[in-house]
C-alpha positions in Angstrom: -16.8 -72.8 -57.7 -14.2 -70.2 -58.5 -16.9 -67.7 -59.6 -18.8 -68.3 -56.4 -15.7 -67.7 -54.3 -15.0 -64.4 -56.2 -18.5 -63.3 -55.7 -18.3 -63.9 -51.9 -15.0 -62.1 -51.7 -16.5 -59.2 -53.6 -19.5 -59.0 -51.2 -17.2 -59.0 -48.2 -15.1 -56.2 -49.7 -18.3 -54.2 -50.4 -19.6 -54.6 -46.9 -16.2 -53.6 -45.5 -16.1 -50.5 -47.7 -19.6 -49.5 -46.7 -18.8 -50.0 -43.0 -15.6 -47.9 -43.2 -17.6 -45.2 -45.1 -20.3 -45.2 -42.3 -17.7 -45.0 -39.6 -15.8 -42.2 -41.3 -19.1 -40.3 -41.9 -20.0 -40.7 -38.2 -16.5 -39.6 -37.1 -16.6 -36.5 -39.2 -20.1 -35.6 -37.8 -18.8 -35.9 -34.3 -15.9 -33.6 -35.0 -18.3 -31.0 -36.4 -20.6 -31.3 -33.4 -17.6 -30.8 -31.1 -16.4 -27.7 -33.0 -19.9 -26.2 -33.0 -20.1 -23.9 -29.8 -23.4 -22.6 -28.4 -23.7 -18.9 -27.8 -23.7 -19.4 -24.0 -20.5 -21.4 -24.3 -19.0 -18.7 -26.5 -19.8 -16.0 -23.9 -18.2 -18.1 -21.1 -15.1 -18.6 -23.2 -14.8 -14.9 -23.9 -15.3 -14.0 -20.3 -12.6 -16.3 -19.1 -10.2 -15.0 -21.8 -11.0 -11.4 -20.6 -10.3 -12.4 -17.0 -7.0 -14.0 -17.9 -6.0 -10.9 -19.7 -7.0 -8.7 -16.8 -5.1 -10.9 -14.4 -2.0 -10.7 -16.6 -2.2 -6.9 -16.7 -2.6 -6.8 -12.9 0.5 -9.0 -12.4 2.4 -6.6 -14.7 1.2 -3.6 -12.7 2.2 -5.2 -9.4 5.6 -6.0 -10.8 6.0 -2.4 -11.9 4.9 -1.1 -8.5 7.3 -3.5 -6.7 10.2 -2.3 -8.9 9.2 1.3 -8.3 9.1 0.8 -4.5 12.5 -0.9 -4.5 14.0 1.9 -6.6 12.4 4.5 -4.4 13.9 3.0 -1.3 17.4 3.7 -2.7 16.4 7.4 -3.2 15.9 8.1 0.5 18.2 10.7 2.0 18.5 8.7 5.2 19.3 5.0 5.8 16.6 2.5 6.7 17.7 2.4 10.4 17.6 6.2 10.8 16.1 7.2 14.1 12.9 9.3 14.3 13.9 12.9 14.9 10.4 14.1 15.7 10.5 12.9 19.3 7.1 11.3 18.8 7.4 9.4 22.1 9.6 11.9 23.7 6.7 13.4 25.7 5.5 10.0 26.9 3.6 10.6 30.2 4.2 14.3 30.3 1.4 16.8 30.9 1.2 19.6 28.3 4.4 18.8 26.4 5.9 21.5 24.2 8.0 20.8 21.1 9.0 23.1 18.3 9.3 21.7 14.8 12.0 23.0 12.4 12.5 22.6 8.7 15.0 19.8 8.9 12.4 17.7 10.9 9.8 18.4 8.2 12.3 17.2 5.6 12.9 14.0 7.6 9.2 13.4 8.1 8.7 13.4 4.3 11.2 10.5 4.0 9.4 8.6 6.9 6.1 9.2 5.2 7.2 7.6 2.0 8.4 4.6 3.9 5.1 4.3 5.8 3.1 4.4 2.6 5.2 1.6 1.1 4.6 -0.5 4.2 0.9 0.1 4.1 0.7 -0.8 0.4 2.7 -3.9 0.9 0.5 -5.1 3.8 -2.7 -4.3 2.0 -1.7 -6.1 -1.2 -0.6 -9.2 0.8 -4.0 -9.2 2.5 -5.7 -9.1 -0.8 -3.8 -12.0 -2.4 -6.2 -14.4 -3.9 -9.1 -12.0 -3.9 -11.1 -11.4 -7.1 -11.3 -7.7 -6.4 -9.6 -5.6 -9.0 -9.5 -2.5 -6.8 -6.0 -1.3 -6.2 -4.7 0.6 -3.2 -2.0 3.1 -4.2 -1.6 5.5 -1.3 0.1 8.7 -2.2 0.4 7.7 -5.9 -3.0 8.0 -7.4 -6.3 9.5 -6.3 -8.5 6.9 -4.7 -11.2 6.6 -2.1 -10.1 8.4 1.0 -12.3 6.1 3.1 -10.3 3.1 2.0 -7.0 4.9 2.7 -8.2 5.8 6.2 -9.3 2.2 6.9 -6.0 0.8 5.6 -4.0 3.2 7.8 -6.2 2.3 10.9 -5.7 -1.4 10.3 -2.0 -0.9 9.8 -1.6 1.1 13.1 -3.6 -1.5 15.1 -1.6 -4.4 13.6 1.6 -2.4 14.4 0.4 -2.2 18.1 0.1 -6.0 18.0 3.9 -6.2 18.0 4.5 -3.5 20.6 6.5 -4.6 23.7 8.7 -3.1 26.3 11.6 -3.5 23.9 9.9 -2.1 20.7 8.8 1.1 22.4 12.4 2.3 22.1 12.7 0.9 18.6 13.2 3.7 16.0 11.4 1.7 13.3 8.3 1.4 15.5 8.4 5.0 16.4 8.8 6.1 12.7 5.8 4.0 11.5 3.6 4.9 14.5 4.3 8.6 13.9 3.5 8.5 10.2 0.4 6.3 10.8 -1.0 8.9 13.3 -0.3 11.8 10.9 -1.8 10.0 7.9 -4.9 9.1 9.8 -5.3 12.7 10.9 -4.9 14.1 7.3 -7.2 11.5 5.8 -9.8 12.3 8.4 -9.7 16.0 7.8 -10.1 15.4 4.0 -13.1 13.2 4.5 -14.8 15.6 7.0 -14.2 18.5 4.7 -16.3 16.9 2.0 -19.2 16.4 4.4 -20.4 13.3 2.4 -21.5 10.0 3.9 -20.1 10.3 7.5 -21.3 7.0 8.7 -18.4 4.9 7.4 -15.9 7.4 8.8 -17.5 7.3 12.2 -17.5 3.5 12.2 -13.8 3.4 11.3 -12.9 5.9 14.0 -15.0 4.2 16.7 -13.4 0.9 15.7 -9.9 2.5 16.0 -10.6 3.9 19.5 -12.1 0.6 20.7 -9.3 -1.6 19.4 -6.5 0.6 20.8 -8.3 0.9 24.1 -8.5 -2.8 24.5 -4.8 -3.1 23.7 -3.9 -0.3 26.1 -5.5 -2.2 29.0 -4.4 -5.8 29.4 -7.5 -6.5 31.5 -9.7 -5.7 28.5 -7.7 -7.8 26.1 -9.3 -11.0 24.9 -6.2 -12.9 25.5 -5.5 -11.5 28.9 -2.2 -9.8 29.7 -0.1 -9.7 26.6 2.6 -7.3 27.4 5.5 -7.4 29.8 5.5 -4.3 32.0 3.6 -1.1 31.6 5.8 0.6 28.9 3.8 -0.9 26.1 0.5 0.1 27.6 1.7 3.7 28.1 2.9 3.6 24.5 -0.5 2.8 23.2 -2.0 5.4 25.5 0.4 7.9 23.9 -0.9 6.9 20.5 -4.5 7.6 21.5 -3.3 10.9 23.0 -1.7 12.0 19.7 -4.7 10.8 17.7 -6.9 12.8 20.1 -5.5 16.1 18.8 -8.3 15.8 16.2 -11.5 16.7 18.0 -13.4 14.1 16.0 -11.2 11.4 17.5 -10.4 12.9 20.9 -14.0 13.5 21.9 -15.0 10.0 21.0 -12.1 8.6 22.8 -13.0 10.4 26.0 -16.6 9.2 25.7 -15.5 5.6 25.1 -13.1 5.5 27.9 -15.6 7.0 30.4 -18.1 4.2 29.5 -15.4 1.6 30.1 -14.6 3.2 33.5 -18.2 2.9 34.5 -18.2 -0.8 33.8 -14.8 -1.3 35.4 -15.8 0.6 38.5 -18.7 -1.7 39.1 -16.5 -4.8 38.7 -13.9 -3.4 41.1 -16.7 -2.8 43.6 -17.6 -6.5 43.7 -14.2 -8.0 43.0 -11.9 -9.8 45.5 -8.8 -7.6 46.1 -6.8 -10.8 46.4 -7.9 -12.0 42.9 -5.0 -12.4 40.4 -6.8 -10.1 37.9 -7.3 -7.3 40.4 -3.9 -5.6 39.8 -4.6 -5.5 36.1 -8.0 -3.9 36.7 -6.4 -1.4 39.0 -3.7 -0.5 36.5 -6.2 -0.2 33.7 -8.3 2.2 35.7 -5.4 4.6 36.3 -4.2 4.5 32.6 -7.7 5.4 31.4 -8.1 8.2 33.9 -4.7 9.6 33.0 -5.6 9.5 29.3 -8.8 11.6 29.9 -6.7 14.1 31.8 -4.2 14.3 29.0 -6.8 14.9 26.3 -8.7 17.5 28.4 -5.5 19.4 29.4 -3.8 19.2 26.0 -6.6 19.8 23.5 -9.8 21.1 24.9 -9.0 24.7 24.2 -7.8 23.9 20.7 -10.9 21.8 20.0 -13.1 24.7 20.9 -11.5 26.9 18.2 -12.6 24.5 15.4 -15.5 25.7 13.3 -17.2 22.3 13.3 -16.7 21.6 17.0 -19.5 19.2 18.1 -20.9 20.7 21.3 -23.5 17.9 21.5 -20.7 15.3 21.7 -19.0 17.6 24.3 -22.0 17.5 26.5 -22.2 13.7 26.1 -18.7 13.1 27.4 -18.9 15.7 30.1 -21.9 13.9 31.4 -20.0 10.6 31.2 -17.1 12.1 33.2 -19.5 13.2 35.9 -21.1 9.7 36.0 -17.7 8.1 36.1 -16.7 10.3 39.0 -19.8 9.4 41.0 -19.1 5.7 40.3 -15.5 6.0 41.5 -16.7 7.7 44.7 -18.2 4.4 45.7 -14.7 2.9 45.6 -13.2 5.5 47.9 -13.0 3.0 50.8 -10.8 0.8 48.6 -8.8 3.4 46.8 -9.4 7.1 47.4 -7.0 8.1 44.5 -9.6 7.2 41.9 -12.0 10.0 43.1 -9.1 12.3 43.7 -7.9 12.1 40.1 -11.4 12.4 38.8 -11.9 15.6 40.9 -8.7 17.0 39.3 -10.1 16.3 35.8 -13.5 17.9 36.6 -11.7 20.9 38.0 -9.6 21.3 34.9 -12.7 20.8 32.8 -14.7 23.4 34.7 -11.8 25.9 34.3 -11.8 25.5 30.6 -15.5 25.5 30.2 -15.9 28.7 32.2 -13.1 30.5 30.4 -14.0 29.8 26.7 -17.0 31.6 25.1 -17.8 28.7 22.8 -17.8 26.2 25.6 -20.3 28.4 27.5 -22.9 27.0 25.2 -23.0 23.9 27.3 -26.2 23.3 29.2 -26.2 25.0 32.6 -27.2 21.9 34.5 -24.3 20.0 33.1 -21.8 22.7 33.9 -23.2 23.0 37.5 -22.8 19.3 38.1 -19.1 19.7 37.7 -19.0 21.3 41.1 -21.1 18.8 42.9 
């Protein structure tokens, strides 16, 4: 009996040992299978490691740029609340303003320009937070795509105009940033046009700028209705378009766009109820746009004509649009004769310039003659 008991115990021990051995073998096999990575999994792992490394480097670069921007702000010669000495809005509403720039103003403008570039970089980076794009915008620091710089400056100026009000028009910070934005857009546009490459994106950006600012200038055209209190803010945006219009590429497109809006607005005024609540906004919008055309023609037409790349085809287009706008406003003479009177003043100024400049005499004869009829 004792021998039988020992044999049974030995069999049980043997079975247990075999079971443990099998489990251990299976466990080791599973570990090897887990450690074995397929080529596709290996590529994925390397790609994620590379992305993590790039993200870490990007964070380090952003920290360095932030530190550099903070350090540069202490190097300015003037305090943050320094007023704009360029009198950017000093000629608001004046016809043919004259202002002479001296060396001290140029020195001050350099300081304001650095502040403007820091503001644009900050807003552009905040807009790109969470984006997978690795493209960096470093205006004024490294050479990058001029088109992106132009687009960023345009977006900055339009967003700046979102905050404009009767109070902020007199705010020195708003004047500083608006001035530098206009100057930077002009410089970037000149650089892009000088290359002569791929003009379609540039034209799209400028057309978008003109359209967006025009809508903000006229509360009637705004999607949210009247957004500003008083007319100071509207005249402020008109002044921005006037300053931007010093560049013929912008100014001519601005006149063409405004004339087309006048044609649409004139038709609506013709069939609108004068006692409608929106009628005063339409009336005010009309005068602001007519005045903008007069400013651009009187201030810059002679200067535009001296440019080597002056677009006479575009000139004929907006001259035709002005003639059409005048005829459309003549239909409103019974309601408000000032519309036609102001347009006659513009066409008279235009005829005087066209007849006195040799380059502008390339305009088609029939278009020129229609200015007098």
